Residue, then its C-alpha position, 0 to 999 in steps of 0.5 A: m309442169n306444163y306438159n304443152e311442150v312435153v306433148k307437143n315434142q313427143l308427137e313432132p316426130l310423129k308427124i301427127y299435128a302439124e305446127d299451123a293445124v289450130v284444131h291440132e293446135v287446140d286438142i293439143i292445149v287441151h289435153a295438157k291443161q288437162l294433165d298438168d290437172a291431174e299431175e296438180a291434183i295427184n300432187d294434193l293428193e300427196k301432200q293430204t297423205v302426208i300427215r305433217t304436211a295436210t293441209e286444212e282439209g286434209v286434217t279436218y278428214r281425219e278428226q272426224l275419223y277419228g272422232i277428234s274434235p278440235i277446240n281454237m286450235t292451230i293446224e301445228e296443234r290439230r296436225t300433231n293431234v291426230l298423229a297421236k291418236t293414229r299411234g294409238g289401238q297398238g297396246c299401251t306399251p311405254e316405246l307408245i307412250k314416248l312415240s306420242a308424247l314426241a309427235y307434240g313435242h317432248n321428249v319423256e320418260v315412263i316409269e313402270n309402278y306395277d305395284e301401284y298400278e301407275f306409271v310417271i312419265r316424266f318430262i326430261d328436256e324441258t323446265g315447268i308444264p308443257s303449255n300443250m299439258d292438256d292435249v298430252r294429258a287427253v291423249m295418255n288417258q287414252l291410250k293407257p288403259a282402265h284399270l291405271q293411273v297416269l302421273f306427269r312429273f315435270k322439272y323444275l327449276v329448283i334453287s340448288e342449280m342457281e348456287k353455282t350463279s353468282i349474284a351479278e349474273l342472276e342481277t342482269m337475268t329475265l324470266n324468260d332467261f330463267e326459262n331456259y337455264q340449264 
């Protein structure tokens, strides 16, 4: 917002500043610029406060705060890492595990095996091993209590699922088609 006109319009009825007074015009411009700068700083602070909109500066600050060392990650992957880390420290519950996996873009089911001191994280909506599996594994190992083992179960495309597809259809499919096959 340009506060120059706003300030002029608010002060005009008071007849404090005359339009033809050079010093007064400069005062208005200087104060309006300060208001513009303050608004920009507030907007930037708000942007940095929300993890999903934080820029390099805001993400780096949070990584230092949580002791995260990003290696060869995009800004979006780093945001996801920070978001998952902020959900920690609440005790390890199936809900927390699901929320943390969701922060990485994965819908999971958590199966608790009390007798074996383990829980299984089953990926529901995707086929194969996720590309960011190392990050997911690291976060889950940080969340879980030391006495529990975490296992991961992935969904794979098996021949029995392909039986309903004709040979003619299979011949036209590329590897990418199989990746998203339902």
